[in-house]
C-alpha positions as CSV (number, residue, x, y, z in Angstrom):
1,M,-51.8,47.4,29.2
2,F,-53.3,47.7,26.1
3,Q,-50.8,50.2,24.5
4,V,-48.1,48.0,25.5
5,L,-49.8,45.0,23.6
6,S,-50.3,47.1,21.4
7,Q,-46.5,47.7,21.3
8,L,-46.1,43.8,20.9
9,L,-48.4,43.9,17.9
10,A,-46.0,46.0,16.1
11,S,-43.4,43.1,15.7
12,S,-45.9,39.7,15.6
13,S,-48.5,39.0,13.8
14,S,-50.9,37.8,16.3
15,V,-50.3,37.8,20.3
16,E,-52.8,35.1,22.2
17,L,-53.4,36.0,25.9
18,F,-53.8,32.8,28.2
19,V,-54.8,33.1,31.8
20,T,-55.1,29.9,33.9
21,G,-55.4,28.8,37.9
22,D,-57.3,29.2,40.8
23,S,-58.8,32.2,43.0
24,D,-55.6,32.1,44.7
25,N,-52.8,32.5,41.8
26,L,-52.8,33.2,38.0
27,T,-51.0,32.3,35.3
28,V,-51.2,35.1,32.5
29,T,-49.0,33.6,29.0
30,V,-48.0,35.7,26.4
31,I,-47.3,34.2,23.4
32,P,-46.6,36.5,20.0
33,K,-47.1,34.7,17.3
34,V,-43.4,35.2,14.3
35,T,-44.3,33.7,11.2
36,D,-40.7,34.6,10.0
37,A,-38.2,31.0,10.6
38,K,-35.6,33.6,11.2
39,E,-37.0,35.2,13.9
40,A,-37.7,31.6,16.8
41,A,-36.2,33.1,18.9
42,L,-38.7,35.9,19.4
43,K,-41.7,33.2,19.8
44,T,-40.7,32.5,23.4
45,P,-43.3,33.0,25.8
46,L,-43.8,35.6,28.4
47,S,-45.2,33.8,31.7
48,L,-46.3,34.9,35.2
49,T,-47.7,33.8,38.0
50,G,-48.9,35.2,41.1
51,T,-51.8,36.5,42.8
52,P,-54.2,39.1,41.2
53,A,-52.6,41.7,43.2
54,E,-49.4,41.2,42.2
55,L,-50.6,40.3,38.4
56,D,-52.6,44.1,38.6
57,E,-49.8,45.6,39.9
58,G,-47.1,44.8,38.2
59,F,-48.1,42.8,34.9
60,A,-47.8,45.9,32.7
61,Q,-44.8,46.3,34.2
62,A,-43.6,43.3,33.0
63,L,-45.3,43.2,29.7
64,A,-43.2,46.7,28.8
65,T,-39.9,44.8,30.2
66,Y,-41.0,41.5,28.1
67,V,-41.7,43.9,25.0
68,T,-38.5,46.1,24.9
69,A,-35.9,42.8,25.2
70,R,-38.1,41.7,21.9
71,K,-37.5,44.5,20.1
72,S,-34.0,44.3,21.0
73,L,-33.8,41.0,20.5
74,A,-35.6,41.9,16.9
75,D,-32.8,44.8,16.4
76,Q,-29.9,42.3,17.1
77,V,-31.6,39.4,14.1
78,A,-32.5,42.3,11.8
79,Q,-28.7,43.7,12.2
80,T,-27.3,40.4,12.3
81,A,-29.2,39.1,8.8
82,A,-27.7,42.2,7.3
83,I,-24.3,41.9,7.7
84,L,-24.3,38.2,6.6
85,D,-26.1,39.5,3.5
86,A,-23.5,42.1,3.2
87,A,-20.7,39.1,3.9
88,K,-22.2,37.3,1.1
89,K,-22.3,40.5,-1.7
90,Q,-18.9,40.8,-0.4
91,Q,-17.1,37.3,-0.9
92,A,-19.4,36.9,-4.5
93,A,-18.1,40.0,-5.7
94,K,-14.2,39.1,-4.5
95,A,-15.0,35.6,-6.1
96,V,-15.9,37.2,-9.5
97,K,-12.9,39.1,-8.9
98,T,-10.6,36.5,-8.5
99,A,-12.1,34.1,-10.3
100,P,-10.0,32.9,-13.7
101,T,-9.9,35.0,-17.1
102,A,-10.8,32.6,-20.0
103,A,-7.9,31.5,-22.1
104,Q,-8.5,33.5,-26.1
105,P,-8.2,30.7,-28.3
106,V,-5.1,30.2,-30.6
107,A,-5.6,28.7,-33.6
108,V,-2.6,25.8,-34.5
109,S,-2.2,24.4,-37.9
110,I,-1.7,20.2,-38.1
111,D,1.8,21.0,-39.2
112,D,2.3,21.7,-35.8
113,L,1.1,20.1,-33.8
114,S,2.3,16.9,-36.2
115,D,5.9,18.6,-35.3
116,E,5.3,18.8,-31.8
117,E,4.1,15.1,-31.3
118,G,6.9,14.1,-33.8
119,E,9.8,15.8,-31.5
120,G,12.5,13.1,-30.9
121,D,11.6,11.2,-33.9
122,A,13.7,10.5,-36.7
123,E,10.6,10.3,-38.7
124,S,7.7,12.4,-38.7
125,D,4.5,10.5,-39.8
126,T,2.7,13.0,-42.3
127,S,0.9,11.0,-44.5
128,S,-2.2,11.2,-41.7
129,A,-2.6,15.4,-41.9
130,P,-5.9,15.9,-43.7
131,T,-5.4,18.3,-46.3
132,V,-7.5,20.9,-47.4
133,P,-8.2,20.7,-51.9
134,T,-7.9,24.5,-52.6
135,S,-8.7,26.0,-56.2
136,S,-5.4,28.1,-57.6
137,A,-7.9,31.1,-57.2
138,E,-8.1,30.4,-53.1
139,P,-5.7,33.1,-51.7
140,K,-3.1,31.2,-49.4
141,A,-4.6,32.8,-46.2
142,K,-7.4,31.2,-46.9
143,A,-6.1,28.1,-47.5
144,E,-4.1,28.1,-44.0
145,A,-7.1,28.8,-41.8
146,D,-9.3,26.5,-43.6
147,S,-6.6,23.9,-42.4
148,A,-6.0,25.4,-38.7
149,F,-8.0,24.1,-35.6
150,D,-8.9,26.4,-33.2
151,L,-8.0,23.9,-29.6
152,A,-10.3,25.4,-27.4
153,S,-13.3,24.0,-29.8
154,L,-11.0,20.7,-29.7
155,L,-10.8,20.3,-26.2
156,G,-14.6,21.8,-25.4
């Protein structure tokens, strides 16, 4: 009987054993203590009632069957947890693969924006467009880059 109890302790932090009754009938209750909330079903106690002779004869076998059933249940819980963990990882990887990639920022000048806004209008108001003063020493490309806006920074 104690060999079977030691097997039960392999999957529990402790085991409580209660015996109640009278001289005719006894009730033996075995309650495993499980600390992991995922294994709540493994907290189910074993309770046997019988005469002292019946318990002498069958308690060890009943306890062995109980321990085997708990081990099978614990294995199922572990397998299910592993499957769920693998599914979470797979979904996360899938989400990363299907996530849209960030668009590359494109420089657009004020002239380009005012042309788009003014399409269809006979007169386009270009007086509101900011001008960037440049010295004669600056190259034309530098002046164009300074007057360009990054749309991503404007929208962000």
